NUVOVEX-236687 format. One record per residue: x, z, y of N, C-alpha, C in turn; residue in three letters. Coordinates in nm, 2 decimals, decimal comma. Layout:
+--------+--------+--------+--------+--------+---------+--------+--------+--------+------+
!  neast !    nup ! nnorth ! caeast !   caup ! canorth !  ceast !    cup ! cnorth ! rest !
+--------+--------+--------+--------+--------+---------+--------+--------+--------+------+
!      X !      Z !      Y !      X !      Z !       Y !      X !      Z !      Y !  ALA !
...
+--------+--------+--------+--------+--------+---------+--------+--------+--------+------+
END
This chain:
+--------+--------+--------+--------+--------+---------+--------+--------+--------+------+
!  neast !    nup ! nnorth ! caeast !   caup ! canorth !  ceast !    cup ! cnorth ! rest !
+--------+--------+--------+--------+--------+---------+--------+--------+--------+------+
!  -9,62 ! -12,40 !  -3,95 !  -9,69 ! -12,28 !   -3,90 !  -9,60 ! -12,25 !  -3,77 !  UNK !
!  -9,69 ! -12,20 !  -3,67 !  -9,61 ! -12,14 !   -3,55 !  -9,64 ! -11,99 !  -3,55 !  UNK !
!  -9,54 ! -11,92 !  -3,56 !  -9,54 ! -11,79 !   -3,56 !  -9,52 ! -11,72 !  -3,42 !  UNK !
!  -9,62 ! -11,64 !  -3,38 !  -9,61 ! -11,57 !   -3,24 !  -9,59 ! -11,43 !  -3,27 !  UNK !
!  -9,48 ! -11,38 !  -3,22 !  -9,44 ! -11,24 !   -3,25 !  -9,47 ! -11,15 !  -3,12 !  UNK !
!  -9,56 ! -11,04 !  -3,14 !  -9,58 ! -10,97 !   -3,03 !  -9,53 ! -10,84 !  -3,04 !  UNK !
!  -9,44 ! -10,79 !  -2,96 !  -9,39 ! -10,68 !   -2,96 !  -9,47 ! -10,58 !  -2,88 !  UNK !
!  -9,50 ! -10,46 !  -2,94 !  -9,61 ! -10,36 !   -2,89 !  -9,55 ! -10,22 !  -2,91 !  UNK !
!  -9,63 ! -10,13 !  -2,86 !  -9,60 ! -10,00 !   -2,87 !  -9,75 !  -9,93 !  -2,85 !  UNK !
!  -9,77 !  -9,82 !  -2,94 !  -9,91 !  -9,75 !   -2,91 !  -9,95 !  -9,70 !  -2,79 !  UNK !
!  -9,83 !  -9,66 !  -2,71 !  -9,87 !  -9,61 !   -2,57 !  -9,89 !  -9,71 !  -2,46 !  UNK !
!  -9,86 !  -9,83 !  -2,51 !  -9,87 !  -9,94 !   -2,41 ! -10,00 !  -9,98 !  -2,36 !  UNK !
! -10,03 !  -9,98 !  -2,23 ! -10,17 ! -10,00 !   -2,18 ! -10,20 ! -10,14 !  -2,17 !  UNK !
! -10,11 ! -10,23 !  -2,17 ! -10,14 ! -10,39 !   -2,15 ! -10,12 ! -10,45 !  -2,29 !  UNK !
! -10,06 ! -10,39 !  -2,38 ! -10,04 ! -10,46 !   -2,52 ! -10,17 ! -10,51 !  -2,57 !  UNK !
! -10,28 ! -10,42 !  -2,58 ! -10,41 ! -10,48 !   -2,64 ! -10,45 ! -10,61 !  -2,58 !  UNK !
! -10,42 ! -10,62 !  -2,46 ! -10,47 ! -10,76 !   -2,39 ! -10,38 ! -10,88 !  -2,45 !  UNK !
! -10,25 ! -10,84 !  -2,48 ! -10,17 ! -10,96 !   -2,53 ! -10,21 ! -10,98 !  -2,68 !  UNK !
! -10,24 ! -10,87 !  -2,75 ! -10,29 ! -10,90 !   -2,89 ! -10,41 ! -10,96 !  -2,89 !  UNK !
! -10,49 ! -10,93 !  -2,81 ! -10,63 ! -11,00 !   -2,83 ! -10,62 ! -11,15 !  -2,78 !  UNK !
! -10,52 ! -11,18 !  -2,69 ! -10,52 ! -11,32 !   -2,63 ! -10,45 ! -11,40 !  -2,76 !  UNK !
! -10,35 ! -11,33 !  -2,83 ! -10,30 ! -11,42 !   -2,94 ! -10,40 ! -11,42 !  -3,07 !  UNK !
! -10,47 ! -11,32 !  -3,09 ! -10,58 ! -11,33 !   -3,19 ! -10,70 ! -11,43 !  -3,15 !  UNK !
! -10,73 ! -11,45 !  -3,03 ! -10,81 ! -11,56 !   -2,99 ! -10,75 ! -11,70 !  -3,01 !  UNK !
! -10,62 ! -11,71 !  -2,98 ! -10,55 ! -11,83 !   -3,02 ! -10,54 ! -11,86 !  -3,16 !  UNK !
! -10,53 ! -11,76 !  -3,24 ! -10,50 ! -11,76 !   -3,38 ! -10,64 ! -11,81 !  -3,45 !  UNK !
! -10,75 ! -11,76 !  -3,39 ! -10,88 ! -11,80 !   -3,45 ! -10,92 ! -11,93 !  -3,41 !  UNK !
! -10,85 ! -11,99 !  -3,29 ! -10,89 ! -12,13 !   -3,25 ! -10,79 ! -12,23 !  -3,32 !  UNK !
! -10,68 ! -12,19 !  -3,36 ! -10,58 ! -12,28 !   -3,41 ! -10,52 ! -12,23 !  -3,54 !  UNK !
! -10,56 ! -12,31 !  -3,67 ! -10,51 ! -12,26 !   -3,79 ! -10,36 ! -12,27 !  -3,80 !  UNK !
! -10,29 ! -12,34 !  -3,73 ! -10,14 ! -12,34 !   -3,73 ! -10,05 ! -12,23 !  -3,67 !  UNK !
! -10,15 ! -12,14 !  -3,60 ! -10,09 ! -12,02 !   -3,53 ! -10,11 ! -11,89 !  -3,62 !  UNK !
!  -9,99 ! -11,82 !  -3,63 ! -10,00 ! -11,70 !   -3,71 !  -9,93 ! -11,59 !  -3,63 !  UNK !
! -10,00 ! -11,47 !  -3,60 !  -9,95 ! -11,37 !   -3,52 !  -9,87 ! -11,26 !  -3,61 !  UNK !
!  -9,75 ! -11,22 !  -3,57 !  -9,68 ! -11,12 !   -3,63 !  -9,67 ! -10,99 !  -3,52 !  UNK !
!  -9,72 ! -10,89 !  -3,56 !  -9,70 ! -10,77 !   -3,47 !  -9,57 ! -10,69 !  -3,49 !  UNK !
!  -9,50 ! -10,65 !  -3,40 !  -9,38 ! -10,58 !   -3,41 !  -9,40 ! -10,46 !  -3,33 !  UNK !
!  -9,42 ! -10,34 !  -3,39 !  -9,43 ! -10,22 !   -3,32 !  -9,31 ! -10,14 !  -3,30 !  UNK !
!  -9,28 ! -10,10 !  -3,17 !  -9,16 ! -10,02 !   -3,15 !  -9,17 !  -9,90 !  -3,17 !  UNK !
!  -9,28 !  -9,86 !  -3,22 !  -9,30 !  -9,71 !   -3,27 !  -9,23 !  -9,68 !  -3,41 !  UNK !
!  -9,19 !  -9,79 !  -3,47 !  -9,14 !  -9,78 !   -3,59 !  -8,98 !  -9,81 !  -3,58 !  UNK !
!  -8,89 !  -9,75 !  -3,68 !  -8,75 !  -9,78 !   -3,67 !  -8,73 !  -9,93 !  -3,69 !  UNK !
!  -8,80 !  -9,99 !  -3,80 !  -8,78 ! -10,13 !   -3,82 !  -8,81 ! -10,22 !  -3,70 !  UNK !
!  -8,92 ! -10,18 !  -3,64 !  -8,97 ! -10,25 !   -3,52 !  -8,87 ! -10,25 !  -3,40 !  UNK !
!  -8,81 ! -10,14 !  -3,38 !  -8,70 ! -10,10 !   -3,28 !  -8,58 ! -10,19 !  -3,31 !  UNK !
!  -8,54 ! -10,19 !  -3,45 !  -8,43 ! -10,28 !   -3,48 !  -8,45 ! -10,43 !  -3,45 !  UNK !
!  -8,58 ! -10,48 !  -3,49 !  -8,61 ! -10,62 !   -3,45 !  -8,59 ! -10,65 !  -3,31 !  UNK !
!  -8,67 ! -10,54 !  -3,24 !  -8,66 ! -10,57 !   -3,08 !  -8,52 ! -10,57 !  -3,04 !  UNK !
!  -8,43 ! -10,49 !  -3,09 !  -8,30 ! -10,47 !   -3,04 !  -8,22 ! -10,61 !  -3,07 !  UNK !
!  -8,25 ! -10,67 !  -3,19 !  -8,19 ! -10,79 !   -3,21 !  -8,24 ! -10,91 !  -3,13 !  UNK !
!  -8,36 ! -10,89 !  -3,08 !  -8,43 ! -11,01 !   -3,00 !  -8,41 ! -10,97 !  -2,84 !  UNK !
!  -8,34 ! -10,87 !  -2,81 !  -8,32 ! -10,82 !   -2,67 !  -8,44 ! -10,79 !  -2,61 !  UNK !
!  -8,54 ! -10,73 !  -2,67 !  -8,68 ! -10,70 !   -2,62 !  -8,66 ! -10,57 !  -2,55 !  UNK !
!  -8,69 ! -10,54 !  -2,42 !  -8,66 ! -10,43 !   -2,34 !  -8,79 ! -10,36 !  -2,30 !  UNK !
!  -8,90 ! -10,43 !  -2,30 !  -9,02 ! -10,40 !   -2,24 !  -9,14 ! -10,45 !  -2,34 !  UNK !
!  -9,26 ! -10,38 !  -2,34 !  -9,36 ! -10,43 !   -2,40 !  -9,47 ! -10,44 !  -2,30 !  UNK !
!  -9,57 ! -10,54 !  -2,34 !  -9,57 ! -10,63 !   -2,44 !  -9,46 ! -10,74 !  -2,41 !  UNK !
!  -9,41 ! -10,79 !  -2,52 !  -9,32 ! -10,91 !   -2,51 !  -9,36 ! -11,00 !  -2,62 !  UNK !
!  -9,39 ! -11,13 !  -2,59 !  -9,45 ! -11,23 !   -2,68 !  -9,35 ! -11,33 !  -2,69 !  UNK !
!  -9,32 ! -11,38 !  -2,81 !  -9,24 ! -11,48 !   -2,84 !  -9,31 ! -11,60 !  -2,93 !  UNK !
!  -9,31 ! -11,72 !  -2,86 !  -9,37 ! -11,85 !   -2,93 !  -9,24 ! -11,91 !  -2,98 !  UNK !
!  -9,20 ! -11,89 !  -3,10 !  -9,06 ! -11,93 !   -3,15 !  -8,95 ! -11,89 !  -3,04 !  UNK !
!  -8,91 ! -11,98 !  -2,96 !  -8,80 ! -11,95 !   -2,87 !  -8,84 ! -11,91 !  -2,73 !  UNK !
!  -8,97 ! -11,93 !  -2,70 !  -9,02 ! -11,91 !   -2,57 !  -9,07 ! -11,77 !  -2,56 !  UNK !
!  -9,02 ! -11,69 !  -2,44 !  -9,04 ! -11,55 !   -2,43 !  -9,12 ! -11,52 !  -2,32 !  UNK !
!  -9,23 ! -11,45 !  -2,35 !  -9,30 ! -11,40 !   -2,22 !  -9,30 ! -11,25 !  -2,22 !  UNK !
!  -9,27 ! -11,20 !  -2,11 !  -9,26 ! -11,06 !   -2,08 !  -9,38 ! -11,02 !  -2,00 !  UNK !
!  -9,45 ! -10,92 !  -2,06 !  -9,58 ! -10,89 !   -2,01 !  -9,69 ! -10,97 !  -2,08 !  UNK !
!  -9,81 ! -10,96 !  -2,04 !  -9,92 ! -11,06 !   -2,09 !  -9,91 ! -11,18 !  -2,05 !  UNK !
!  -9,90 ! -11,29 !  -2,13 !  -9,88 ! -11,43 !   -2,07 ! -10,01 ! -11,48 !  -2,03 !  UNK !
! -10,01 ! -11,57 !  -1,94 ! -10,12 ! -11,66 !   -1,89 ! -10,17 ! -11,73 !  -2,00 !  UNK !
! -10,30 ! -11,74 !  -2,01 ! -10,36 ! -11,83 !   -2,12 ! -10,30 ! -11,97 !  -2,12 !  UNK !
! -10,29 ! -12,04 !  -2,01 ! -10,24 ! -12,17 !   -2,02 ! -10,10 ! -12,18 !  -2,05 !  UNK !
! -10,02 ! -12,08 !  -2,00 !  -9,88 ! -12,08 !   -2,06 !  -9,86 ! -12,07 !  -2,19 !  UNK !
!  -9,95 ! -11,97 !  -2,25 !  -9,93 ! -11,96 !   -2,39 !  -9,97 ! -12,08 !  -2,47 !  UNK !
! -10,09 ! -12,15 !  -2,43 ! -10,12 ! -12,28 !   -2,49 ! -10,01 ! -12,38 !  -2,47 !  UNK !
!  -9,95 ! -12,39 !  -2,36 !  -9,84 ! -12,48 !   -2,33 !  -9,73 ! -12,46 !  -2,43 !  UNK !
!  -9,69 ! -12,33 !  -2,46 !  -9,58 ! -12,30 !   -2,55 !  -9,61 ! -12,34 !  -2,69 !  UNK !
!  -9,73 ! -12,31 !  -2,73 !  -9,78 ! -12,35 !   -2,87 !  -9,78 ! -12,52 !  -2,89 !  UNK !
!  -9,83 ! -12,58 !  -2,78 !  -9,84 ! -12,73 !   -2,80 !  -9,69 ! -12,78 !  -2,80 !  UNK !
!  -9,60 ! -12,72 !  -2,72 !  -9,47 ! -12,76 !   -2,72 !  -9,40 ! -12,74 !  -2,86 !  UNK !
!  -9,43 ! -12,63 !  -2,92 !  -9,39 ! -12,61 !   -3,06 !  -9,45 ! -12,71 !  -3,16 !  UNK !
!  -9,58 ! -12,75 !  -3,14 !  -9,63 ! -12,83 !   -3,23 !  -9,56 ! -12,98 !  -3,23 !  UNK !
!  -9,52 ! -13,01 !  -3,10 !  -9,46 ! -13,14 !   -3,08 !  -9,32 ! -13,14 !  -3,15 !  UNK !
!  -9,26 ! -13,01 !  -3,17 !  -9,13 ! -13,01 !   -3,22 !  -9,12 ! -12,99 !  -3,38 !  UNK !
!  -9,24 ! -12,99 !  -3,44 !  -9,26 ! -12,97 !   -3,60 !  -9,23 ! -13,09 !  -3,67 !  UNK !
+--------+--------+--------+--------+--------+---------+--------+--------+--------+------+
END
């Protein structure tokens, strides 16, 4: 399973785009699972702090970090890279 963590906040204007992109990928690839982390919660802020997330959206494909909405091809490349390492 490849977990994609999406760090978001309810007031973020571009976060829905990042979420929709990962949802699209999740629908196409059963090995992908999205985990949303909201910085609107205390737990989400703690997770973000431990991951050094300073802005939203931030997307992690295991060790690969995208700050902002990733390009579709870059996201696919990161997922394919993780598949090779499974």
